[in-house]
N, C-alpha and C positions, 0 to 999 in steps of 0.2 A: 454386643462390642465387635468393633470397626473390622476387615481385613485386611493384613496387608498392604491390600492393591490399593484399599480406599482409601486405610490411613497415612499412603503417600501421596496419596491425588490432594486429600486435604491439607497436609505439610506444605506441599505446595504454593496451596491458593494463598497459607497462611503468608508465605514467602512475598508470594509475588502482591501483597495487599500492603505488606510492611514498605514495600517498592514501593507504588504508588503515595505511600505517604511519604516517605524519605524524600524522594526527587528534590530537587531544592535549586534549579538551575544551570544542572551540568547542560555542558556544549557539546552540541552533533552539529559536525560539519557534512551538509545535505544538499547535491549538485545534482540536477536533472532538468528535461524535461515540461513545463512548464504548460497547462491549458486550462482556458476558462471552462465550468459548467453552465451546461445553461438547462432547464428542465419548465417546459411549459404542463400544470396540471391542466385535465377540464372533461368534459362527458364529447362519449362518440356513441347520438344515436340514431343516428343516421345516414345511408351510405351517397355517396357525390353520385348523382343525378349520369355522370359524363368516363367516369371510367369507376371499376370495382372497389373501393378503397374508403373508407371510413371517412366523414367528414367530421372533425373535432371543434368542438367548442371550447374554447381558452378559459376559463375560470383565473386564475393565477400562475404566475412565471415568479421563478425561481434563482438564482447565483449564486457558483460557489467556485473556490480556486479550485482546480481540480490534477491530478500530474503529478508532479515532485512538490507541487503550491499544496495540494489537498495532503504531503506526507508534515508538508511545516506546520501544517493547522493543528493537526493531531500529537505531535513532538510537543508543539506551544503549548495543551491543552492538558499536557503527561505534565506538564510544570521546565519542559526544558529549553533549553534554547538555542535557539536555533540556525544557524551562521549557512544562511541557504543563499546560493550562487546559481544562479537561475537567467533568461531573459523573458523578454515578452516584445510583444510588437506595438510599433508608437498609434497606436489605434483606440479608440475608448475601450474594448474587450482587455488591452490590456493594461489602461489606467483601471477597470473596475479589480483585477487580482489585484494593480498595489494597494489601490486604498482599502480593499476587506484585507488584505493580509497587516496594512497599517496599525487599522482598527484591529490586532488581534494583537497587538506589542510584538510582529516580525517586522524587522529591521528588512530596510531596502539597499541597505550599502553598494550588496554584491550582485545586486538583479540589474541586468543590465536592457535597456530600454534600444530595439533596433527601427529606427523611424519607418524604415521600407517595410516590413516584415509585417505581416497577419499574424495575430494571435490566434493561436490554434484553440479552436471552438468547437469542442461538441454540445449536439442541440437536440435534446430528449425530449418527446410528446408523448405522454401519461395518461389515457382516457377511460373508462367506463361506460355503463351505462347506466342511466340516471335514474335513479329512483330503485334500479334490481338490483345492481353490482356497491357491493361497498368496497373489496377493490378496486385501482385498476393497473392498469396493465400498459407496458411499454407499445407503443405504437410505430413510431417512428426514432430515427436517432439520424442525424443528419452535423458533418462535418467540415467546418470550415476551418481553413488552414494558411498555411505561406505558400507561396505560390514557386518559389526559388529556395531552395536550400540555404541552409544560416553561414553567413563568412564563416570561415575557418577561423578570421585571426579574434574571432566573438568567441568562441569554444575557449580559442590558448588561454584569452583573458580569463572564463570562468576557473580553466584547468588552473593557473596559476594562483589565483587568489583563496578557491578550495583548499589548495595545496599551502600554501600559506595559513590558513585556518587548523590545521590538522595537529598543531603541535600541543594543543591547549584544548583539545575535542577529544567526548570519550568513546566516539564511534563515526565511522562514515559511514556513510548512506550514497548512493548511486543508483536512480530510478531514471531509466532507458527506455524512452521513446523510440527512437529512434531519429529526431528532431535535430541533431545535431549540436546539442549543447554540449556532450563529453563524448569525445573522439574515441577510437580503439587505444592509439597513442596516449591519451590524458589521462586512460580511465588505471592504465598500465600504472602511470608516474606516480597516481592517487592512490590505487593500490598497494604497490611496493614499497612505500612512502610510510604508509598506514602501518602495514604490516613489520616496519622498523622500526616504528613506535609503540606497539603490542596494542594496536587500537582495531575493535573488527568493522571489519568490513560487509554491510549491506547490498549487495545487488540485490534489483527487479530488471532483468533482462529481454529485450524481445527475444525473440526464439532466434530470429538473426543475427545477432548481435552478441553469441555466450560468448567472443575475442572479446568481448571487454569484462565479461567479470573473471580473465585467469585470474587464481591463485586467492579467491574473494574467501573471506569467513564463513560465511552460509548463502544461499541463493534458495529464489521464493518463484515458485512457477504456480498455472492453476494444473490441477486433474487433466486438462484436456489437453494444455501444451505437454506438458508428459506422456500422453499417451502418442500424439501426433510424434512424437519423438520418438518412440519405442515402434512407431510403423518405419520409421524412416530407418531406423537403426538396425532393423527386421531383430529387436530381442523379442522374448518370449514372455515376459512380465514387466509390470514398474519395478520393482527391486531391483532387478537384472540390468535395468537403465540408470536407475539410479547410479550402482555402482560403476558401473561405465562410464556418466559425467563427471562425476566424485572425482574418479581417475585419469581422467582425461582435461581434465581444468583445474588440477588441484585446489578443488573444494573443499572442505573441512565437513560441511550439513550440507542438505536439499530439503527443502518444507515447502513441500503441494501442500496447497490450500483444493478444498475437493466441494467448500458450501457445505451443502445440507449432509454432505458425506463426510465431515470432519476435518481434519490438520492430519499429514503425517508427519515424518522427520528420519530422514536416511543420513547418516554421517559416515564416514569414508573408515572408519571402523568393522562399517559390515553390519554394524548395528542399525534398526529404524523401532518407530512405537509408532500408535494409529492413534489419536484422541478422538474418539466419534464426536458429532452436535448436539450441542443440550439445549439450541433453541430452541424455545417451544411457538414458534410459528416463524420460520425464517420466510419474507418475502420480500429482499430483491437482493442484490449480492456485486452493486455499483461501489467499487472502491474496499474487494478485499485486496486487494495489494498493497493498498497505502495505509490498513491498518495492520496488515502483518507486520509493514518493513515499519512502521513506527514500535509497534511491540518491542522485536526483537533490538532497535534502537536500544531501548530504554532496557530492557533485561540487562546484555551483554554488554551495554556499555556501562551498566555499573556491575558488572563484576560475575553477575549468573550463569548459572549453566544454560547450556544447549535447550536440554530439555525444558528447563525452567521459562526459557525463553519461548518456545514450543506452546507452554501453556499457557503464556501471555496471549501469543497472535492466536491460540484458539478460544480467549475469550475475547476477546477484541475481535474476528471476524463473527460470532455471536452476536455481539452490539449490533456489528454494521448489517447482517444478516436479519436482523429482528428493529430497524432503522427505518425510517418514510424516506424513502430517496429527494434526495438535495438535503438531509440533515446526517449525512453514514460517515461522517470522521470520527475518530479515536476524540473519546470526549474523559476526560477522567476522574470525576465523577460515576456517569454512566455506567465504566468501566470497573467500577472499587464497587458499584454496590450486583453490579452482576456475578462477581468477583467474590460478592456475599452472598449470595443466592445460592452459588453454584458451593459454596460447602456448607452452609446452611441442608440443600440438597440432599448432597452425598449424606451426610451423618444424621439424617433421617431417613436414608434409606434403608441406613443399619440398621435401625433399632430393631 
């Protein structure tokens, strides 16, 4: 006989499985900064002869669209139509992002190409000791980005095009890396219009840009960001910090991503829920925010409750934690199989 708590959780997972089966091209308006993620994998067996740093022998390299483009990949994989408003530079990295999005069937219609801008590129090096260690770890990250701020007129064009696409969308997602794609004025205009239309607004903000998220439906933070804000505000607990932020910025809910420590939901009515991590062997955390934003847009955009949406966030994050680096965007089949596995595990554990 299953306990009431387990029964509720299993019922929730069944609803989420039905959601994945029923998604049929619903439109999502997505606006934000885009980057290219580049991964180099190899062996680091020796130290450099002139400095105490490892020398890595690269054996393979991979690239994938990152930041808001990463969310676009996830939404597309779940079967949703992404109306994507962003910009890339007129360089090879920008061309690579555009080509990879097109290959997935994501429209480039609202993606601006800024010839004089360099596309933000995050280069990560993963290495291990050959024949001694099975799992590699990140050795270095190098960022190459724009040297000048994005022209204001580009942000304005993106905002206007996003505004025009809201009426036929089921959700608005704002992914802000503070690179200029979305301004505070633009974010306020989009959020106001989305709320007027009854569309849920999901924002993944920089901690320095919280004003851009004012009045959003739900906000995403990492647990480290919440702790930093707690210290800045000189508050006693995460719960107290969440309550302060929810009231200050007019959010309905706040979701914190804790990786191996699970996912927590804080709501404006004072209630909170924690969902522990069920990933059997967490290996990496790149892409947690993007997976969470994807899950929230899919669930809230189809009328599911914030609690069900947070459960989907937890499952999506567990898929990312268990994925190989560079292969961590939310995939419909992988997510569906993991939800089936979670449901089965919970029912078996109660027998």
